[in-house]
N, CA, C, O and the ligand as a Tripos MOL2 file, in Angstrom:
@<TRIPOS>MOLECULE
protein
  273   271    69     0     0
PROTEIN
NO_CHARGES

@<TRIPOS>ATOM
      1 N         -15.8830  -86.4060    4.4470 N.3       1 MET1
      2 CA        -16.9710  -87.2880    4.8750 C.3       1 MET1
      3 C         -18.2560  -86.9120    4.1720 C.2       1 MET1
      4 O         -18.5680  -85.7310    4.0190 O.2       1 MET1
      5 N         -18.9840  -87.8940    3.7550 N.am      2 ALA2
      6 CA        -20.2950  -87.6110    3.1800 C.3       2 ALA2
      7 C         -21.2040  -88.8100    3.3590 C.2       2 ALA2
      8 O         -20.9050  -89.9170    2.9110 O.2       2 ALA2
      9 N         -22.2950  -88.5690    4.0090 N.am      3 LEU3
     10 CA        -23.2840  -89.6270    4.1190 C.3       3 LEU3
     11 C         -24.0920  -89.6390    2.8270 C.2       3 LEU3
     12 O         -24.3230  -88.5920    2.2210 O.2       3 LEU3
     13 N         -24.5210  -90.8280    2.4090 N.am      4 PRO4
     14 CA        -25.3590  -90.8730    1.2010 C.3       4 PRO4
     15 C         -26.6140  -90.0390    1.3930 C.2       4 PRO4
     16 O         -27.2240  -90.0390    2.4630 O.2       4 PRO4
     17 N         -26.9890  -89.3260    0.3340 N.am      5 LYS5
     18 CA        -28.1690  -88.4540    0.3960 C.3       5 LYS5
     19 C         -29.4220  -89.2120    0.8580 C.2       5 LYS5
     20 O         -30.2270  -88.6910    1.6290 O.2       5 LYS5
     21 N         -29.5680  -90.4520    0.3700 N.am      6 GLU6
     22 CA        -30.7620  -91.2370    0.7100 C.3       6 GLU6
     23 C         -30.8160  -91.4970    2.2160 C.2       6 GLU6
     24 O         -31.8800  -91.4720    2.8350 O.2       6 GLU6
     25 N         -29.6260  -91.7470    2.7870 N.am      7 LEU7
     26 CA        -29.5620  -92.0010    4.2240 C.3       7 LEU7
     27 C         -29.9140  -90.7350    4.9960 C.2       7 LEU7
     28 O         -30.6900  -90.7600    5.9510 O.2       7 LEU7
     29 N         -29.3300  -89.6440    4.5620 N.am      8 LEU8
     30 CA        -29.5490  -88.3570    5.2220 C.3       8 LEU8
     31 C         -31.0350  -88.0000    5.2310 C.2       8 LEU8
     32 O         -31.5380  -87.3860    6.1720 O.2       8 LEU8
     33 N         -31.7250  -88.4010    4.1560 N.am      9 GLU9
     34 CA        -33.1410  -88.0570    4.0540 C.3       9 GLU9
     35 C         -34.0080  -88.8190    5.0410 C.2       9 GLU9
     36 O         -35.0410  -88.3120    5.4790 O.2       9 GLU9
     37 N         -33.5940  -90.0460    5.3980 N.am     10 VAL10
     38 CA        -34.4250  -90.8280    6.3120 C.3      10 VAL10
     39 C         -34.0210  -90.6460    7.7700 C.2      10 VAL10
     40 O         -34.7690  -91.0060    8.6790 O.2      10 VAL10
     41 N         -32.8410  -90.0880    7.9850 N.am     11 LEU11
     42 CA        -32.4140  -89.8690    9.3630 C.3      11 LEU11
     43 C         -33.1930  -88.7130    9.9750 C.2      11 LEU11
     44 O         -33.4980  -87.7230    9.3100 O.2      11 LEU11
     45 N         -33.5040  -88.8610   11.2490 N.am     12 ALA12
     46 CA        -34.2020  -87.7910   11.9440 C.3      12 ALA12
     47 C         -33.6190  -87.6460   13.3400 C.2      12 ALA12
     48 O         -33.0600  -88.5900   13.9000 O.2      12 ALA12
     49 N         -33.7580  -86.4690   13.8800 N.am     13 CYS13
     50 CA        -33.3010  -86.2180   15.2330 C.3      13 CYS13
     51 C         -34.0680  -87.1370   16.1990 C.2      13 CYS13
     52 O         -35.2990  -87.1280   16.2090 O.2      13 CYS13
     53 N         -33.3540  -87.9230   17.0030 N.am     14 PRO14
     54 CA        -34.0360  -88.8420   17.9210 C.3      14 PRO14
     55 C         -34.8590  -88.1170   18.9840 C.2      14 PRO14
     56 O         -35.7480  -88.7020   19.6040 O.2      14 PRO14
     57 N         -34.5560  -86.8630   19.1780 N.am     15 LYS15
     58 CA        -35.2410  -86.1020   20.2220 C.3      15 LYS15
     59 C         -36.5480  -85.4940   19.7190 C.2      15 LYS15
     60 O         -37.5930  -85.6350   20.3530 O.2      15 LYS15
     61 N         -36.4770  -84.8190   18.5750 N.am     16 CYS16
     62 CA        -37.6630  -84.1020   18.0890 C.3      16 CYS16
     63 C         -38.1690  -84.6510   16.7590 C.2      16 CYS16
     64 O         -39.1860  -84.1860   16.2440 O.2      16 CYS16
     65 N         -37.4590  -85.6450   16.1950 N.am     17 LYS17
     66 CA        -37.8160  -86.2460   14.9010 C.3      17 LYS17
     67 C         -37.6940  -85.2490   13.7540 C.2      17 LYS17
     68 O         -38.2430  -85.4500   12.6710 O.2      17 LYS17
     69 N         -36.9640  -84.1730   14.0170 N.am     18 GLY18
     70 CA        -36.7900  -83.1530   12.9820 C.3      18 GLY18
     71 C         -35.6900  -83.5240   12.0080 C.2      18 GLY18
     72 O         -34.9800  -84.5160   12.1770 O.2      18 GLY18
     73 N         -35.5740  -82.6990   10.9880 N.am     19 LYS19
     74 CA        -34.5660  -82.9170    9.9520 C.3      19 LYS19
     75 C         -33.1650  -82.6240   10.4770 C.2      19 LYS19
     76 O         -32.9740  -81.7360   11.3080 O.2      19 LYS19
     77 N         -32.1910  -83.3810    9.9830 N.am     20 LEU20
     78 CA        -30.8070  -83.1780   10.3750 C.3      20 LEU20
     79 C         -30.0150  -82.6100    9.2040 C.2      20 LEU20
     80 O         -30.2800  -82.9130    8.0410 O.2      20 LEU20
     81 N         -29.0460  -81.7860    9.5410 N.am     21 VAL21
     82 CA        -28.1840  -81.1950    8.5270 C.3      21 VAL21
     83 C         -26.7620  -81.6780    8.7660 C.2      21 VAL21
     84 O         -26.2680  -81.6570    9.8930 O.2      21 VAL21
     85 N         -26.1180  -82.1080    7.7100 N.am     22 GLU22
     86 CA        -24.7400  -82.5640    7.8280 C.3      22 GLU22
     87 C         -23.8180  -81.3620    7.8470 C.2      22 GLU22
     88 O         -23.8910  -80.4780    6.9920 O.2      22 GLU22
     89 N         -22.9450  -81.3530    8.8510 N.am     23 LYS23
     90 CA        -22.0010  -80.2350    8.9630 C.3      23 LYS23
     91 C         -20.6940  -80.7890    9.5000 C.2      23 LYS23
     92 O         -20.6410  -81.2700   10.6320 O.2      23 LYS23
     93 N         -19.6440  -80.7250    8.6990 N.am     24 GLY24
     94 CA        -18.3690  -81.2880    9.1240 C.3      24 GLY24
     95 C         -18.5470  -82.7380    9.5320 C.2      24 GLY24
     96 O         -19.0610  -83.5440    8.7560 O.2      24 GLY24
     97 N         -18.1280  -83.0780   10.7420 N.am     25 MET25
     98 CA        -18.2210  -84.4550   11.2180 C.3      25 MET25
     99 C         -19.4270  -84.6670   12.1130 C.2      25 MET25
    100 O         -19.4400  -85.5680   12.9510 O.2      25 MET25
    101 N         -20.4410  -83.8300   11.9330 N.am     26 PHE26
    102 CA        -21.6320  -83.9280   12.7710 C.3      26 PHE26
    103 C         -22.9060  -83.9030   11.9430 C.2      26 PHE26
    104 O         -22.9290  -83.4440   10.8010 O.2      26 PHE26
    105 N         -23.9620  -84.4110   12.5590 N.am     27 LEU27
    106 CA        -25.2980  -84.1660   12.0580 C.3      27 LEU27
    107 C         -25.9540  -83.2220   13.0520 C.2      27 LEU27
    108 O         -25.9920  -83.4870   14.2530 O.2      27 LEU27
    109 N         -26.4600  -82.1350   12.5390 N.am     28 ILE28
    110 CA        -26.9670  -81.0720   13.3970 C.3      28 ILE28
    111 C         -28.4870  -81.0540   13.3990 C.2      28 ILE28
    112 O         -29.1190  -81.1650   12.3490 O.2      28 ILE28
    113 N         -29.0740  -80.9130   14.5920 N.am     29 CYS29
    114 CA        -30.4910  -80.5660   14.6790 C.3      29 CYS29
    115 C         -30.5520  -79.1160   15.1250 C.2      29 CYS29
    116 O         -30.2000  -78.7780   16.2550 O.2      29 CYS29
    117 N         -31.0050  -78.2750   14.2180 N.am     30 LYS30
    118 CA        -31.0400  -76.8420   14.5340 C.3      30 LYS30
    119 C         -32.0760  -76.5250   15.5970 C.2      30 LYS30
    120 O         -31.9190  -75.5960   16.3890 O.2      30 LYS30
    121 N         -33.1380  -77.3200   15.5960 N.am     31 LYS31
    122 CA        -34.2190  -77.0880   16.5470 C.3      31 LYS31
    123 C         -33.7530  -77.3640   17.9800 C.2      31 LYS31
    124 O         -34.0000  -76.5660   18.8850 O.2      31 LYS31
    125 N         -33.0730  -78.5060   18.1780 N.am     32 CYS32
    126 CA        -32.6000  -78.8800   19.5120 C.3      32 CYS32
    127 C         -31.2490  -78.2500   19.8300 C.2      32 CYS32
    128 O         -30.7850  -78.3150   20.9680 O.2      32 CYS32
    129 N         -30.6130  -77.6390   18.8230 N.am     33 LYS33
    130 CA        -29.2610  -77.0920   18.9900 C.3      33 LYS33
    131 C         -28.3070  -78.1620   19.5180 C.2      33 LYS33
    132 O         -27.5440  -77.9570   20.4620 O.2      33 LYS33
    133 N         -28.3940  -79.3100   18.8560 N.am     34 ILE34
    134 CA        -27.5820  -80.4600   19.2420 C.3      34 ILE34
    135 C         -26.8280  -80.9640   18.0200 C.2      34 ILE34
    136 O         -27.3410  -80.9530   16.9010 O.2      34 ILE34
    137 N         -25.5900  -81.4090   18.2630 N.am     35 ALA35
    138 CA        -24.7790  -81.9680   17.1860 C.3      35 ALA35
    139 C         -24.4780  -83.4270   17.5100 C.2      35 ALA35
    140 O         -23.8640  -83.7360   18.5310 O.2      35 ALA35
    141 N         -24.9140  -84.3040   16.6380 N.am     36 TYR36
    142 CA        -24.6380  -85.7310   16.8140 C.3      36 TYR36
    143 C         -23.3800  -86.0870   16.0350 C.2      36 TYR36
    144 O         -23.3200  -85.8780   14.8240 O.2      36 TYR36
    145 N         -22.3660  -86.6290   16.7260 N.am     37 PRO37
    146 CA        -21.1340  -86.9610   16.0070 C.3      37 PRO37
    147 C         -21.3550  -88.1060   15.0170 C.2      37 PRO37
    148 O         -22.1230  -89.0330   15.2780 O.2      37 PRO37
    149 N         -20.6700  -88.0220   13.8850 N.am     38 VAL38
    150 CA        -20.6610  -89.1360   12.9300 C.3      38 VAL38
    151 C         -19.3110  -89.8250   13.0770 C.2      38 VAL38
    152 O         -18.2610  -89.2210   12.8540 O.2      38 VAL38
    153 N         -19.3550  -91.0880   13.4530 N.am     39 LEU39
    154 CA        -18.1260  -91.8280   13.7400 C.3      39 LEU39
    155 C         -17.6140  -92.5410   12.4980 C.2      39 LEU39
    156 O         -18.3930  -93.0490   11.6910 O.2      39 LEU39
    157 N         -16.3030  -92.5710   12.3590 N.am     40 ASP40
    158 CA        -15.6560  -93.2680   11.2430 C.3      40 ASP40
    159 C         -16.2350  -92.8480    9.8920 C.2      40 ASP40
    160 O         -16.2650  -93.6400    8.9500 O.2      40 ASP40
    161 N         -16.6810  -91.6330    9.8040 N.am     41 GLY41
    162 CA        -17.1320  -91.0900    8.5220 C.3      41 GLY41
    163 C         -18.5540  -91.4100    8.1340 C.2      41 GLY41
    164 O         -19.1590  -90.6670    7.3610 O.2      41 GLY41
    165 N         -19.1110  -92.4950    8.6450 N.am     42 ASP42
    166 CA        -20.4510  -92.8330    8.1560 C.3      42 ASP42
    167 C         -21.3600  -93.5070    9.1810 C.2      42 ASP42
    168 O         -22.3760  -94.1020    8.8190 O.2      42 ASP42
    169 N         -20.9940  -93.4150   10.4580 N.am     43 VAL43
    170 CA        -21.8560  -94.0300   11.4740 C.3      43 VAL43
    171 C         -22.3440  -92.9590   12.4510 C.2      43 VAL43
    172 O         -21.6240  -92.5910   13.3790 O.2      43 VAL43
    173 N         -23.5550  -92.4640   12.2450 N.am     44 PRO44
    174 CA        -24.0740  -91.4270   13.1520 C.3      44 PRO44
    175 C         -24.3070  -91.9960   14.5470 C.2      44 PRO44
    176 O         -24.8550  -93.0870   14.7050 O.2      44 PRO44
    177 N         -23.8850  -91.2470   15.5410 N.am     45 ASP45
    178 CA        -24.0680  -91.6450   16.9330 C.3      45 ASP45
    179 C         -25.2210  -90.8310   17.5180 C.2      45 ASP45
    180 O         -25.0840  -89.6410   17.8010 O.2      45 ASP45
    181 N         -26.3560  -91.5040   17.6900 N.am     46 PHE46
    182 CA        -27.5440  -90.7890   18.1350 C.3      46 PHE46
    183 C         -27.8060  -90.9280   19.6310 C.2      46 PHE46
    184 O         -28.8970  -90.6050   20.1010 O.2      46 PHE46
    185 N         -26.8240  -91.4020   20.3760 N.am     47 LEU47
    186 CA        -27.0070  -91.4540   21.8220 C.3      47 LEU47
    187 C         -26.9680  -90.0310   22.3680 C.2      47 LEU47
    188 O         -26.0230  -89.2810   22.1230 O.2      47 LEU47
    189 N         -27.9990  -89.6820   23.1020 N.am     48 LEU48
    190 CA        -28.0750  -88.3040   23.5970 C.3      48 LEU48
    191 C         -26.8970  -87.9710   24.5010 C.2      48 LEU48
    192 O         -26.4510  -86.8250   24.5420 O.2      48 LEU48
    193 N         -26.3890  -88.9680   25.2300 N.am     49 GLU49
    194 CA        -25.2640  -88.6770   26.1250 C.3      49 GLU49
    195 C         -23.9740  -88.4230   25.3410 C.2      49 GLU49
    196 O         -23.0210  -87.8670   25.8870 O.2      49 GLU49
    197 N         -23.9360  -88.8200   24.0780 N.am     50 ASP50
    198 CA        -22.7630  -88.5700   23.2460 C.3      50 ASP50
    199 C         -22.8890  -87.2840   22.4340 C.2      50 ASP50
    200 O         -21.9020  -86.7730   21.9050 O.2      50 ASP50
    201 N         -24.0950  -86.7770   22.3420 N.am     51 ALA51
    202 CA        -24.3260  -85.5970   21.5150 C.3      51 ALA51
    203 C         -23.6780  -84.3590   22.1310 C.2      51 ALA51
    204 O         -23.5660  -84.2410   23.3510 O.2      51 ALA51
    205 N         -23.2580  -83.4480   21.2730 N.am     52 TRP52
    206 CA        -22.6320  -82.2090   21.7220 C.3      52 TRP52
    207 C         -23.6140  -81.0620   21.5830 C.2      52 TRP52
    208 O         -24.4420  -81.0420   20.6730 O.2      52 TRP52
    209 N         -23.5120  -80.1030   22.5010 N.am     53 PRO53
    210 CA        -24.2660  -78.8660   22.2650 C.3      53 PRO53
    211 C         -23.7440  -78.2260   20.9810 C.2      53 PRO53
    212 O         -22.5450  -78.2650   20.7070 O.2      53 PRO53
    213 N         -24.6370  -77.6440   20.2040 N.am     54 LEU54
    214 CA        -24.2550  -77.0630   18.9200 C.3      54 LEU54
    215 C         -23.0950  -76.0660   19.0570 C.2      54 LEU54
    216 O         -22.2040  -76.0150   18.2090 O.2      54 LEU54
    217 N         -23.1210  -75.2780   20.1330 N.am     55 GLU55
    218 CA        -22.0610  -74.2820   20.3350 C.3      55 GLU55
    219 C         -20.6820  -74.9200   20.4700 C.2      55 GLU55
    220 O         -19.6920  -74.4140   19.9420 O.2      55 GLU55
    221 N         -20.6390  -76.0370   21.1830 N.am     56 LYS56
    222 CA        -19.3730  -76.7370   21.3710 C.3      56 LYS56
    223 C         -18.8630  -77.2610   20.0340 C.2      56 LYS56
    224 O         -17.6740  -77.1530   19.7330 O.2      56 LYS56
    225 N         -19.7530  -77.8210   19.2430 N.am     57 ALA57
    226 CA        -19.3630  -78.3380   17.9240 C.3      57 ALA57
    227 C         -18.8750  -77.1950   17.0380 C.2      57 ALA57
    228 O         -17.9160  -77.3480   16.2810 O.2      57 ALA57
    229 N         -19.5430  -76.0510   17.1410 N.am     58 ARG58
    230 CA        -19.1540  -74.8970   16.3320 C.3      58 ARG58
    231 C         -17.7480  -74.4240   16.7270 C.2      58 ARG58
    232 O         -16.9260  -74.0930   15.8720 O.2      58 ARG58
    233 N         -17.4940  -74.3990   18.0370 N.am     59 ARG59
    234 CA        -16.1640  -73.9940   18.5070 C.3      59 ARG59
    235 C         -15.0910  -74.9540   18.0290 C.2      59 ARG59
    236 O         -13.9480  -74.5540   17.8100 O.2      59 ARG59
    237 N         -15.4530  -76.2170   17.8670 N.am     60 SER60
    238 CA        -14.4940  -77.2190   17.3880 C.3      60 SER60
    239 C         -14.4660  -77.2680   15.8660 C.2      60 SER60
    240 O         -13.8920  -78.1830   15.2740 O.2      60 SER60
    241 N         -15.0850  -76.2840   15.2440 N.am     61 LYS61
    242 CA        -15.1660  -76.2230   13.7780 C.3      61 LYS61
    243 C         -15.7840  -77.4920   13.1980 C.2      61 LYS61
    244 O         -15.4130  -77.9460   12.1150 O.2      61 LYS61
    245 N         -16.7230  -78.0470   13.9340 N.am     62 PHE62
    246 CA        -17.4570  -79.2390   13.5190 C.3      62 PHE62
    247 C         -16.5430  -80.4310   13.2490 C.2      62 PHE62
    248 O         -16.7750  -81.2440   12.3540 O.2      62 PHE62
    249 N         -15.4900  -80.4940   14.0690 N.am     63 LYS63
    250 CA        -14.5850  -81.6500   13.9980 C.3      63 LYS63
    251 C         -14.5790  -82.3390   15.3590 C.2      63 LYS63
    252 O         -14.7890  -81.7060   16.3940 O.2      63 LYS63
    253 N         -14.3400  -83.6230   15.3370 N.am     64 HIS64
    254 CA        -14.1510  -84.3710   16.5860 C.3      64 HIS64
    255 C         -13.1550  -85.4810   16.2900 C.2      64 HIS64
    256 O         -12.8670  -85.7800   15.1320 O.2      64 HIS64
    257 N         -12.6310  -86.0900   17.3530 N.am     65 ASN65
    258 CA        -11.7300  -87.2250   17.1120 C.3      65 ASN65
    259 C         -12.2790  -88.4780   17.7880 C.2      65 ASN65
    260 O         -11.5280  -89.3170   18.2830 O.2      65 ASN65
    261 N         -13.5970  -88.5820   17.7950 N.am     66 LEU66
    262 CA        -14.2330  -89.7510   18.3840 C.3      66 LEU66
    263 C         -14.1530  -90.9210   17.4160 C.2      66 LEU66
    264 O         -14.1790  -90.7570   16.1960 O.2      66 LEU66
    265 N         -14.0550  -92.1030   18.0040 N.am     67 LYS67
    266 CA        -13.9990  -93.3200   17.1930 C.3      67 LYS67
    267 C         -15.0500  -94.2890   17.6770 C.2      67 LYS67
    268 O         -15.5590  -94.1710   18.7920 O.2      67 LYS67
    269 N         -15.3640  -95.2340   16.8430 N.am     68 LEU68
    270 CA        -16.2840  -96.2890   17.2330 C.3      68 LEU68
    271 C         -15.6810  -97.1130   18.3580 C.2      68 LEU68
    272 O         -16.3070  -98.0610   18.8330 O.2      68 LEU68
    273 ZN        -34.0490  -82.2670   17.3780 Zn       69 ZN69
@<TRIPOS>BOND
     1     1     2 1
     2     2     3 1
     3     3     4 2
     4     3     5 am
     5     5     6 1
     6     6     7 1
     7     7     8 2
     8     7     9 am
     9     9    10 1
    10    10    11 1
    11    11    12 2
    12    11    13 am
    13    13    14 1
    14    14    15 1
    15    15    16 2
    16    15    17 am
    17    17    18 1
    18    18    19 1
    19    19    20 2
    20    19    21 am
    21    21    22 1
    22    22    23 1
    23    23    24 2
    24    23    25 am
    25    25    26 1
    26    26    27 1
    27    27    28 2
    28    27    29 am
    29    29    30 1
    30    30    31 1
    31    31    32 2
    32    31    33 am
    33    33    34 1
    34    34    35 1
    35    35    36 2
    36    35    37 am
    37    37    38 1
    38    38    39 1
    39    39    40 2
    40    39    41 am
    41    41    42 1
    42    42    43 1
    43    43    44 2
    44    43    45 am
    45    45    46 1
    46    46    47 1
    47    47    48 2
    48    47    49 am
    49    49    50 1
    50    50    51 1
    51    51    52 2
    52    51    53 am
    53    53    54 1
    54    54    55 1
    55    55    56 2
    56    55    57 am
    57    57    58 1
    58    58    59 1
    59    59    60 2
    60    59    61 am
    61    61    62 1
    62    62    63 1
    63    63    64 2
    64    63    65 am
    65    65    66 1
    66    66    67 1
    67    67    68 2
    68    67    69 am
    69    69    70 1
    70    70    71 1
    71    71    72 2
    72    71    73 am
    73    73    74 1
    74    74    75 1
    75    75    76 2
    76    75    77 am
    77    77    78 1
    78    78    79 1
    79    79    80 2
    80    79    81 am
    81    81    82 1
    82    82    83 1
    83    83    84 2
    84    83    85 am
    85    85    86 1
    86    86    87 1
    87    87    88 2
    88    87    89 am
    89    89    90 1
    90    90    91 1
    91    91    92 2
    92    91    93 am
    93    93    94 1
    94    94    95 1
    95    95    96 2
    96    95    97 am
    97    97    98 1
    98    98    99 1
    99    99   100 2
   100    99   101 am
   101   101   102 1
   102   102   103 1
   103   103   104 2
   104   103   105 am
   105   105   106 1
   106   106   107 1
   107   107   108 2
   108   107   109 am
   109   109   110 1
   110   110   111 1
   111   111   112 2
   112   111   113 am
   113   113   114 1
   114   114   115 1
   115   115   116 2
   116   115   117 am
   117   117   118 1
   118   118   119 1
   119   119   120 2
   120   119   121 am
   121   121   122 1
   122   122   123 1
   123   123   124 2
   124   123   125 am
   125   125   126 1
   126   126   127 1
   127   127   128 2
   128   127   129 am
   129   129   130 1
   130   130   131 1
   131   131   132 2
   132   131   133 am
   133   133   134 1
   134   134   135 1
   135   135   136 2
   136   135   137 am
   137   137   138 1
   138   138   139 1
   139   139   140 2
   140   139   141 am
   141   141   142 1
   142   142   143 1
   143   143   144 2
   144   143   145 am
   145   145   146 1
   146   146   147 1
   147   147   148 2
   148   147   149 am
   149   149   150 1
   150   150   151 1
   151   151   152 2
   152   151   153 am
   153   153   154 1
   154   154   155 1
   155   155   156 2
   156   155   157 am
   157   157   158 1
   158   158   159 1
   159   159   160 2
   160   159   161 am
   161   161   162 1
   162   162   163 1
   163   163   164 2
   164   163   165 am
   165   165   166 1
   166   166   167 1
   167   167   168 2
   168   167   169 am
   169   169   170 1
   170   170   171 1
   171   171   172 2
   172   171   173 am
   173   173   174 1
   174   174   175 1
   175   175   176 2
   176   175   177 am
   177   177   178 1
   178   178   179 1
   179   179   180 2
   180   179   181 am
   181   181   182 1
   182   182   183 1
   183   183   184 2
   184   183   185 am
   185   185   186 1
   186   186   187 1
   187   187   188 2
   188   187   189 am
   189   189   190 1
   190   190   191 1
   191   191   192 2
   192   191   193 am
   193   193   194 1
   194   194   195 1
   195   195   196 2
   196   195   197 am
   197   197   198 1
   198   198   199 1
   199   199   200 2
   200   199   201 am
   201   201   202 1
   202   202   203 1
   203   203   204 2
   204   203   205 am
   205   205   206 1
   206   206   207 1
   207   207   208 2
   208   207   209 am
   209   209   210 1
   210   210   211 1
   211   211   212 2
   212   211   213 am
   213   213   214 1
   214   214   215 1
   215   215   216 2
   216   215   217 am
   217   217   218 1
   218   218   219 1
   219   219   220 2
   220   219   221 am
   221   221   222 1
   222   222   223 1
   223   223   224 2
   224   223   225 am
   225   225   226 1
   226   226   227 1
   227   227   228 2
   228   227   229 am
   229   229   230 1
   230   230   231 1
   231   231   232 2
   232   231   233 am
   233   233   234 1
   234   234   235 1
   235   235   236 2
   236   235   237 am
   237   237   238 1
   238   238   239 1
   239   239   240 2
   240   239   241 am
   241   241   242 1
   242   242   243 1
   243   243   244 2
   244   243   245 am
   245   245   246 1
   246   246   247 1
   247   247   248 2
   248   247   249 am
   249   249   250 1
   250   250   251 1
   251   251   252 2
   252   251   253 am
   253   253   254 1
   254   254   255 1
   255   255   256 2
   256   255   257 am
   257   257   258 1
   258   258   259 1
   259   259   260 2
   260   259   261 am
   261   261   262 1
   262   262   263 1
   263   263   264 2
   264   263   265 am
   265   265   266 1
   266   266   267 1
   267   267   268 2
   268   267   269 am
   269   269   270 1
   270   270   271 1
   271   271   272 2
@<TRIPOS>SUBSTRUCTURE
     1 MET1         2 RESIDUE 1 A MET
     2 ALA2         6 RESIDUE 1 A ALA
     3 LEU3        10 RESIDUE 1 A LEU
     4 PRO4        14 RESIDUE 1 A PRO
     5 LYS5        18 RESIDUE 1 A LYS
     6 GLU6        22 RESIDUE 1 A GLU
     7 LEU7        26 RESIDUE 1 A LEU
     8 LEU8        30 RESIDUE 1 A LEU
     9 GLU9        34 RESIDUE 1 A GLU
    10 VAL10       38 RESIDUE 1 A VAL
    11 LEU11       42 RESIDUE 1 A LEU
    12 ALA12       46 RESIDUE 1 A ALA
    13 CYS13       50 RESIDUE 1 A CYS
    14 PRO14       54 RESIDUE 1 A PRO
    15 LYS15       58 RESIDUE 1 A LYS
    16 CYS16       62 RESIDUE 1 A CYS
    17 LYS17       66 RESIDUE 1 A LYS
    18 GLY18       70 RESIDUE 1 A GLY
    19 LYS19       74 RESIDUE 1 A LYS
    20 LEU20       78 RESIDUE 1 A LEU
    21 VAL21       82 RESIDUE 1 A VAL
    22 GLU22       86 RESIDUE 1 A GLU
    23 LYS23       90 RESIDUE 1 A LYS
    24 GLY24       94 RESIDUE 1 A GLY
    25 MET25       98 RESIDUE 1 A MET
    26 PHE26      102 RESIDUE 1 A PHE
    27 LEU27      106 RESIDUE 1 A LEU
    28 ILE28      110 RESIDUE 1 A ILE
    29 CYS29      114 RESIDUE 1 A CYS
    30 LYS30      118 RESIDUE 1 A LYS
    31 LYS31      122 RESIDUE 1 A LYS
    32 CYS32      126 RESIDUE 1 A CYS
    33 LYS33      130 RESIDUE 1 A LYS
    34 ILE34      134 RESIDUE 1 A ILE
    35 ALA35      138 RESIDUE 1 A ALA
    36 TYR36      142 RESIDUE 1 A TYR
    37 PRO37      146 RESIDUE 1 A PRO
    38 VAL38      150 RESIDUE 1 A VAL
    39 LEU39      154 RESIDUE 1 A LEU
    40 ASP40      158 RESIDUE 1 A ASP
    41 GLY41      162 RESIDUE 1 A GLY
    42 ASP42      166 RESIDUE 1 A ASP
    43 VAL43      170 RESIDUE 1 A VAL
    44 PRO44      174 RESIDUE 1 A PRO
    45 ASP45      178 RESIDUE 1 A ASP
    46 PHE46      182 RESIDUE 1 A PHE
    47 LEU47      186 RESIDUE 1 A LEU
    48 LEU48      190 RESIDUE 1 A LEU
    49 GLU49      194 RESIDUE 1 A GLU
    50 ASP50      198 RESIDUE 1 A ASP
    51 ALA51      202 RESIDUE 1 A ALA
    52 TRP52      206 RESIDUE 1 A TRP
    53 PRO53      210 RESIDUE 1 A PRO
    54 LEU54      214 RESIDUE 1 A LEU
    55 GLU55      218 RESIDUE 1 A GLU
    56 LYS56      222 RESIDUE 1 A LYS
    57 ALA57      226 RESIDUE 1 A ALA
    58 ARG58      230 RESIDUE 1 A ARG
    59 ARG59      234 RESIDUE 1 A ARG
    60 SER60      238 RESIDUE 1 A SER
    61 LYS61      242 RESIDUE 1 A LYS
    62 PHE62      246 RESIDUE 1 A PHE
    63 LYS63      250 RESIDUE 1 A LYS
    64 HIS64      254 RESIDUE 1 A HIS
    65 ASN65      258 RESIDUE 1 A ASN
    66 LEU66      262 RESIDUE 1 A LEU
    67 LYS67      266 RESIDUE 1 A LYS
    68 LEU68      270 RESIDUE 1 A LEU
    69 ZN69       273 GROUP 0 **** ****
């Protein structure tokens, strides 16, 4: 999976507006320690209720089986 660099540059954490880092199947906000799942390879899910705590994502090796 890879989001286009241009997209990654304009995306921001919905909570703190900080920069996001792509990691496995997630976009990570290091500041909030939150992992937003990326669905179907290229659709970031920024709903806070869908977001995972960073630790949980790390335990899952930054993989999920969520679908749109
Ligand atoms: Zn954040």
